[in-house]
N, C-alpha and C positions, 0 to 999 in steps of 0.2 A: 366882235371883229376888231373893234377899235383897240382893245387891250392887246390883241395879237400883233397888231401893227406897231403899237408902242413898244412892246417887248422886242419885236424884230428890229426896230430902229436903235434901241438900247444895245441889243446884241451886236448889231453891225457897227455901231459907234465905238464900242469897246474893242471889237475886233480890229477896227481901223487904227485905234490908238496903239494897240499892241503891235500891229504890223509896222506902223510908222516908227515906233521906238526901236524895234529890232532892226529895221532897215537902216535907221540912222546910225546905230552902233556898228552894224556890218559895213556900212559905207565908209565910216570914219576909220575903222580898224583894218579892214581887209582889202579894200579896193584901191588900186593905184589912182594916181591923180587923173582927172579927166583931161583928155587931149585938148590942146588949144582950139577954141572955137566949138567944142563939143558940149560945153556946159549947158547951153540952152536946150539942146537935144536931150541931154541926160535928165534935166529937170522936167521937161515935157513928158518924157517916157515914164518917169516915176510918178508924176501927177496923174497920168492916164491909168497907170497900173493900180495906184491906190484908190482912185475914183471908181474904177471897175470893181475892185475888191469890195468897197463899201456897197455899191449898188447890187452886185450879185449876191453878196452875203445877206443883205437886207431882204432880197427877194426869196432866197432859200429859207431864211429864218422865218419869214412871214408864212411861208408854206408849212414849215414844221410846227410853228406855234398855232396855226389854224386847224391842225388835225385834232381829232378827238383825243382827249386824255392829256393834252399839253397846256390846258388853260389854268391849271391850279397853282402855278408857281408865281412867285413875286418878281418884280422888276429887278431886284438885287440878284436873284438867282439867274435871271436872263443875262445880267452883266457878267456874272462869274462864268457862265457858259460861253459867252462871247470872248472873254479873256483867254479861256482855254483853247478856243478855236483859232485865236489870232496867230499863234506860232505855226499851226498847221496851214493856215491860209497863206501866210507868206511863203512857206516852203512849197506849197502846191502851186502858187502863182509863179514863182521863179522857175520851178521845174517845168511848168506848162509853157513858159516862154521859150525854154530851150528845146522842149520835146515836140509839142504839137500845136502851139499857137493859141489863139483866142478860144477856139471851140473846146479845147481840153480844159483851159482855165475856167471857162463858164460852167462846164459840166461839173467839174470837181467842186467849185465854190458853191454853186446852187445846191447840188446833191449833198455835199458835206455839211453845209449850214442847216439844211432841212433835217438831216439825220441827227446832227448834234442837238438841234433845238427840240426835236420830238423825243428822241431817246433820253436826253438830259432832263427834259421837263417831266417825263414819265418816271424816271428814276428818282428825281427829287420829290415828286408827289407821292410815290410809293414809300419812300423813306419817312416822309412826314406822317403818313398813315400808320406806319409801324411804330412810331414813337407815341402815338396816342393810346 
């Protein structure tokens, strides 16, 4: 169980790093200037958004890595899976903000992270078995 939690934290940490990087690029390139007096609110919103992304992704990944068949991968593979999930997580989070609010974001991030963790870990483990 301890290794599943460690892999989940690595997965969520890399996902957070990817979402922060993409969000920074998008903010600098495509968003207009923040209205006067709105900078504090914009920073608070983004902080809450990325904090929730990390927390919900870690929860979903812990569920995915705790399922049978997902324990055979290394932490480096968990980091790669998290990096791949990062772009999806940011798109899902921003879409959820516009479409349905926190419940949609929570459902998509937890279910998506669990699915990516479990299916990704099983696929990597099966590929490693095929190489032997």
